[in-house]
C-alpha positions as CSV (number, residue, x, y, z in Angstrom):
1,M,149.5,149.0,68.9
2,R,147.3,148.1,71.7
3,A,146.4,144.7,73.2
4,H,142.8,145.6,73.9
5,D,139.9,147.9,72.9
6,T,137.1,147.5,75.4
7,S,136.5,146.4,79.0
8,E,134.1,143.7,77.8
9,D,137.1,141.6,76.6
10,Y,138.1,140.9,80.2
11,G,134.9,140.5,82.2
12,I,134.7,143.5,84.4
13,G,133.5,143.1,87.9
14,R,134.4,144.0,91.5
15,G,135.9,140.6,92.4
16,S,137.3,139.7,95.8
17,L,140.5,141.0,97.2
18,A,142.1,137.5,96.8
19,E,141.0,137.4,93.1
20,R,142.4,140.8,92.4
21,G,145.7,139.9,94.1
22,T,146.0,136.7,92.1
23,L,145.3,138.5,88.8
24,F,147.8,141.2,89.7
25,G,150.5,138.8,90.5
26,R,149.9,136.6,87.5
27,T,149.8,139.6,85.1
28,M,152.9,141.2,86.5
29,G,154.7,137.9,86.3
30,L,153.8,137.6,82.7
31,V,155.0,141.1,82.1
32,A,158.3,140.1,83.5
33,L,158.3,137.0,81.3
34,T,157.5,139.0,78.2
35,T,160.2,141.5,79.0
36,G,162.7,138.7,79.3
37,F,161.9,137.2,75.9
38,F,161.8,140.7,74.5
39,T,165.3,141.3,75.7
40,L,166.5,138.1,74.2
41,G,164.8,139.0,70.9
42,A,166.4,142.5,70.9
43,F,169.8,141.0,71.5
44,L,169.4,138.5,68.7
45,G,168.0,141.1,66.4
46,R,170.4,144.0,67.1
47,H,172.1,143.6,63.7
48,L,169.0,143.1,61.6
49,S,168.0,145.6,59.0
50,Y,165.0,147.8,59.5
51,G,163.3,146.0,56.7
52,W,163.4,142.7,58.7
53,G,162.3,144.7,61.8
54,W,159.1,145.6,60.0
55,V,158.6,141.9,59.1
56,F,158.9,140.9,62.8
57,F,156.7,143.7,63.8
58,A,153.9,142.4,61.6
59,L,154.5,138.9,63.1
60,S,154.2,140.3,66.6
61,F,150.9,141.9,65.7
62,A,149.6,138.6,64.4
63,F,150.6,136.9,67.6
64,L,148.8,139.6,69.5
65,L,145.6,139.1,67.5
66,G,145.9,135.4,68.1
67,M,146.2,136.0,71.8
68,R,142.8,137.8,71.8
69,F,141.1,134.8,70.4
70,S,142.9,132.4,72.8
71,V,141.9,134.5,75.8
72,K,138.2,134.5,74.7
73,A,138.5,130.7,74.3
74,A,139.9,130.5,77.8
75,S,143.0,128.6,76.5
76,S,145.6,129.6,79.1
77,S,148.6,127.6,77.7
78,A,148.0,128.9,74.2
79,S,147.7,132.5,75.4
80,V,151.0,132.3,77.3
81,G,152.7,130.7,74.3
82,L,151.5,133.4,72.1
83,L,152.6,136.0,74.6
84,V,156.1,134.5,74.6
85,A,156.2,134.6,70.8
86,F,154.9,138.2,70.9
87,G,157.7,139.2,73.2
88,I,160.5,137.6,71.1
89,T,159.2,139.0,67.8
90,M,158.7,142.4,69.2
91,G,162.3,142.3,70.5
92,L,163.5,141.3,67.1
93,A,161.5,144.1,65.5
94,T,162.8,146.7,68.0
95,G,166.4,145.3,68.2
96,P,167.9,147.6,65.5
97,T,166.4,150.7,67.1
98,V,167.5,149.8,70.6
99,A,171.0,148.9,69.3
100,Y,171.3,152.3,67.5
101,Y,170.5,154.2,70.7
102,E,172.8,152.1,72.8
103,G,175.6,152.5,70.4
104,A,175.1,156.3,70.1
105,D,175.0,156.9,73.9
106,P,174.7,153.9,76.3
107,A,174.2,156.2,79.3
108,R,171.1,157.7,77.8
109,A,169.6,154.3,77.3
110,W,170.1,153.4,80.9
111,E,168.6,156.7,82.0
112,A,165.6,156.1,79.8
113,A,165.2,152.6,81.3
114,G,165.3,154.0,84.8
115,A,162.8,156.8,83.9
116,T,160.5,154.3,82.4
117,A,160.5,152.2,85.6
118,L,159.6,155.3,87.6
119,F,157.0,156.4,85.1
120,M,155.3,153.0,85.1
121,G,155.6,152.5,88.8
122,G,154.2,155.9,89.7
123,L,151.3,156.0,87.3
124,G,150.6,152.3,87.7
125,A,150.2,152.7,91.4
126,A,147.9,155.7,90.9
127,G,145.8,153.9,88.4
128,Y,145.5,150.8,90.6
129,A,144.6,152.8,93.7
130,T,142.1,155.3,92.2
131,R,138.4,154.7,92.7
132,R,137.3,156.9,89.9
133,D,136.1,155.1,86.8
134,L,138.8,155.7,84.1
135,S,137.0,154.0,81.2
136,A,136.1,157.3,79.6
137,L,139.7,158.4,79.8
138,G,140.7,155.1,78.1
139,R,138.4,155.7,75.1
140,V,139.8,159.3,74.7
141,A,143.4,157.9,75.0
142,L,142.8,155.3,72.3
143,W,141.5,157.9,69.9
144,A,144.4,160.2,70.8
145,L,146.8,157.3,70.1
146,V,145.2,156.9,66.6
147,A,145.7,160.7,66.0
148,L,149.3,160.4,67.2
149,L,150.0,157.6,64.8
150,I,148.5,159.6,61.9
151,F,150.7,162.6,63.0
152,G,153.8,160.3,63.0
153,V,153.0,159.1,59.5
154,V,152.4,162.6,58.2
155,S,155.7,163.8,59.7
156,I,157.6,161.2,57.7
157,F,156.5,162.8,54.4
158,V,156.0,166.4,55.4
159,S,158.7,168.5,57.1
160,I,157.3,169.7,60.4
161,P,159.6,171.7,62.6
162,G,160.1,170.0,66.0
163,S,157.9,167.1,64.9
164,S,160.1,164.4,66.6
165,L,160.1,166.2,69.9
166,T,156.4,167.0,69.7
167,Y,155.6,163.3,68.9
168,S,157.6,162.0,71.9
169,I,156.0,164.5,74.3
170,L,152.5,163.8,73.1
171,G,153.2,160.1,73.1
172,L,154.2,160.2,76.8
173,V,151.0,162.1,77.6
174,V,148.8,159.5,75.7
175,F,150.6,156.6,77.3
176,A,150.4,158.1,80.8
177,A,146.6,157.9,80.4
178,L,146.8,154.4,79.1
179,V,149.0,153.2,82.0
180,L,146.4,154.6,84.4
181,V,143.6,152.8,82.7
182,D,145.5,149.5,82.3
183,F,146.4,149.3,86.0
184,Q,142.9,150.1,87.0
185,R,141.7,147.1,85.0
186,L,144.0,145.0,87.2
187,R,141.8,145.9,90.1
188,T,138.4,145.6,88.3
189,V,138.8,142.6,86.0
190,R,137.8,139.3,87.5
191,D,138.8,136.8,84.7
192,I,142.2,135.3,85.5
193,D,142.4,134.0,81.9
194,A,142.7,137.6,80.7
195,A,146.2,138.0,82.4
196,P,148.3,137.3,79.3
197,L,146.4,139.9,77.2
198,M,146.6,142.4,80.1
199,A,150.3,141.7,80.4
200,A,150.8,142.4,76.7
201,S,149.0,145.7,77.1
202,I,151.1,146.8,80.1
203,F,154.3,145.6,78.4
204,L,153.5,147.7,75.3
205,D,152.8,150.7,77.5
206,A,156.3,150.4,79.0
207,L,158.0,149.7,75.7
208,N,156.5,152.8,74.0
209,V,157.3,155.0,77.1
210,F,160.9,153.7,76.9
211,L,161.2,154.5,73.2
212,F,159.7,158.0,73.7
213,L,162.1,158.7,76.6
214,L,165.0,157.5,74.5
215,N,164.2,160.0,71.8
216,L,163.9,162.8,74.4
217,F,167.0,162.0,76.3
218,R,169.0,161.7,73.0
219,R,168.1,165.3,72.3
220,R,169.2,166.5,75.8
221,D,172.6,168.1,76.1
């Protein structure tokens, strides 16, 4: 799931250094806010069944769609409220999965969290600093994400040797590209009202990277 599709949603422009700094600070603050409410949701939902997890996942997707409309309407308070709701429901949806990994091997979960921070920090800095236009990479990555989702669905019904490992590795490659693109947008976007939607996108990048790394580390002896 992605929080955006095209650059036009944000109002791309060079913008002043002060504007870019303000947008960066606001976006990363909202990422932290979303992470906090996600953590709360994951804690509250740790004992939920996977069926309820899917229900909350659908709700989080609905909040994400609502956020797109509120951003276009320049309703900052509504966008932040929807972002908070998105974080909580995504936490509730993911809680059973996170609880499973933590129960099986807590050390692996902490290692995955640390690796996620390094992954996001390194690629985020590279994406923000690069002067090369990454919009073409973003379009390729979005199509690659669609193909990855199809592969994941097929692997549920068809036995493919090493499918889980392959899925995680390819997922990290796809989200590496998406992290680069998302952080470059923090430098090129000029609309401060887009911060909640950009925060949701970066948060989803980090969450997916974390889950892929959890799966990889779980397989490590």
